[in-house]
N, C-alpha and C positions, 0 to 999 in steps of 0.2 A: 504493500500500500504506500503510495507516494504521499509524503507529508506536505501539506500546503504551505505556501509562503507566509500567509497570515499567522498561522500557528507559530512558526519559527520566530516571526517578528515579536509576537506577544511574549514568547519565552525569553527572548533577548532583553525585552523591556523589564521583565521581572528580575533578571540578573543584574541589570543596571540599577534597579531600585535597591536590590540587596547589597550592592557594593557601590555606594555613592562616591567613595574615594577614587573611583576609576571613571574615566570618560570613554565614550564610545568612539573607537577608531574605525571600526568596520562593523558590519551587522553582527558578527559573532566574536568580536574582539574588543575587550574592555581594558584600557591601558592607562597608565600615568607615567610621567617622566620622573626619573630619579637621577638627578645630576646628569651624567652622561649615559644613563641606561634608560630603557623603556621596560617597565614591568607590568604584569597584569594577568588577566584570566581570559583564556580562549575557550570557546565552546565548539569542540571538534566532533563532526559526525563520525560515528563508529562505522568502519567499512562493512558493507554488505548487511547492515542492520539499521533499523529505524530508531536508532538511539544516538544520543550525543554524550560527550565526555568533557567535563570542565578540566582544564589544565592550567597550572601556573607557569608563566614563561618570563624569561629575561632576554632582552636584546640589547645591543650596544648602539651608540650613535657615532662611532669612530670613522666609518668609511665615508668616502666622498658622495656616494649615491645612497639616498635614504632607503630605496627599495632593497638595495644590497644589505643594508643594516638589518632590515626587518624580514629578510628572507630566511635567516638561519638563527635560531635562538641559541644562546650560550648556556641556557639552563631550561630544562623542561621537567616539571614535577607533576606526577599524577596525585590525585586525591583518593582516599578510600572511605567507604561507608562504615557503619558500626560493626558490620560483619567482617571487616578487613578486606573487602573486595573492591575492585575499581569502581569509582563512582559513576557508573554508566546509567543514564536516565532515558527510558523510552519516551519519545516525543509525546505519545498519546497518554502517558501516565505521568507527565511532568508534575501535575499538581500533587500526586501521591508522594513523590520523591524529593520535591524541591526543598522543602523546609529542612529536612534531615541533611540534604547535600550542603546547603548553606551553613548549617551548624558545624558539620564536619570540616568544611573548608576554613571557616573562621578559626578552628583549633589547629589546623594543619598548615596554614600559610607560613612559609619559612621566614618572612620578614613582614614588618608592619606596612600597611598601605596608607597610614595616616601621618607619619612623622618623618623627620629627617633620619637617615640611617648612617651609622658609623661605618667607615670603610672596613674596619676589622671584621665586622659582622658579615659584610659582603664577601670578604676574602675567605672566611671560614665556610660560608655557604658554597662558594665555588670550589674550594678545595675538597670538601666532602663530596660534592657532585662528581668531579672528575675522577676521584679515586674509586668511586663506585661505578662509573660509566663503563658499560660493556665494550665500547669501542676503544677504550684505553687499556683494558686488561689489568688495571692496578699498577702499571709501571710508572715510576716517578722520574724516568729519564727518557721517555718516548717523545716523539714529535707531537702527539696529541696532548700530552701533559704540558709540553713546552708552549704550545699555543695558548693554553689557559694561563700560564704564567705571564705570557705577553699581554693577555687581556687584563690581568691583575695589575701589571705595570702601567698600562694605559689608564686604568681607573685611578691609580695612584697619581699619575701625571696630571689628571684632571684636577686633583686636589692640590698638589704642589709638586714642584720639581724635585725637592730633596727626598720626598717619600718615594718617588719613582726611581731615583738614582739608587736608593737603598734596595728596592726590589730588583733592579737590574744587577746589582752586585751579587745578590743571591742567585739569580739566573746564571750569571757568568761563572759562578763557582761550582755549578752542577756538571758532573761528567755525563754529558748527553750521549745517547745511543746514535752513533753515526749511521748505522744501517737504517734505523727508523726514519731519520731525516732524509737519507738518500732515496728511500722508497717513496717519499713524498716530494721528490724533486727539489729538495732544499738542502743547503749546506750550512752547518752550524756557524762557522765563522762569519759568513755573509749575513746570516740571520742576526747574530749578535751586533754586528756593525749597524744593521738597519734599526735595531732597537735603540742604540745610542743616538742615532740620527734623529729619531722621533723625539727623544728627550731634549736634544739640543734645539729642536725646532718646536718647542712647546707652544709658542704663539700661533704658529700655523695649525697645529693640532687643535687648539682651543677654538680657533676661528672656524674650522670645518665643523666642529660640534655645534657651534652657534648657528651656522648656516642650516644644519639639519633641524635644529630646534625651531627655526623660523618657518618651516613648512606649515602650511595652513592647518593641516590635520593634527600636527604635533602641537601647534600653538594652543589649540582648544583643550588639550589634555590637562588635568590637574598636575601639580608639580611639587616635588620635595627635593631635598638636596642631600648629597653625600658629604659627610663631615668627618673630621678626625676624631 
């Protein structure tokens, strides 16, 4: 049975009302800006089923193209119901499951949607995520792990240059896996040089973030800051 557009719109409105800290970016995407990040809840249709699944997501605003930034999340977290199962909600039974789903999500959100967030809390969240991510395999010297350290460095650079330089020193001192980098068509030394260049060009880095924030759809979103 095909679910009609009006029902989906009504469901999206209810989620917006349940989380007023977020703004509507797209029909099924509720976001807010957190410093140089975009965080929020997406309502994703479950493949081959007339159900949807709320997910917590984080994107960055580092890249030159906003669509590139929002095409790949740096963190995706599922929510679970009281039975410990994925919080999948049948469209036609939305009213039966909605209140419980909102209650579970309120308890499981990894960071607050209402206040400024300390950078250390973001770092802990990202570190926990990448260590558990199946694509990384738990390795702390792989290319995948390295890219998350790069993200952490850029978040630090948004806050201040000294903090970013400290993260870079930690990155520099890791004995990275050459094979993992080469399989991703990347060379460790070139990558390290590029990171230092980003730090040295902080003004350019911040300018690009500000350009992305000036996008009409981003400007309409609620805003909090990343703080020390």
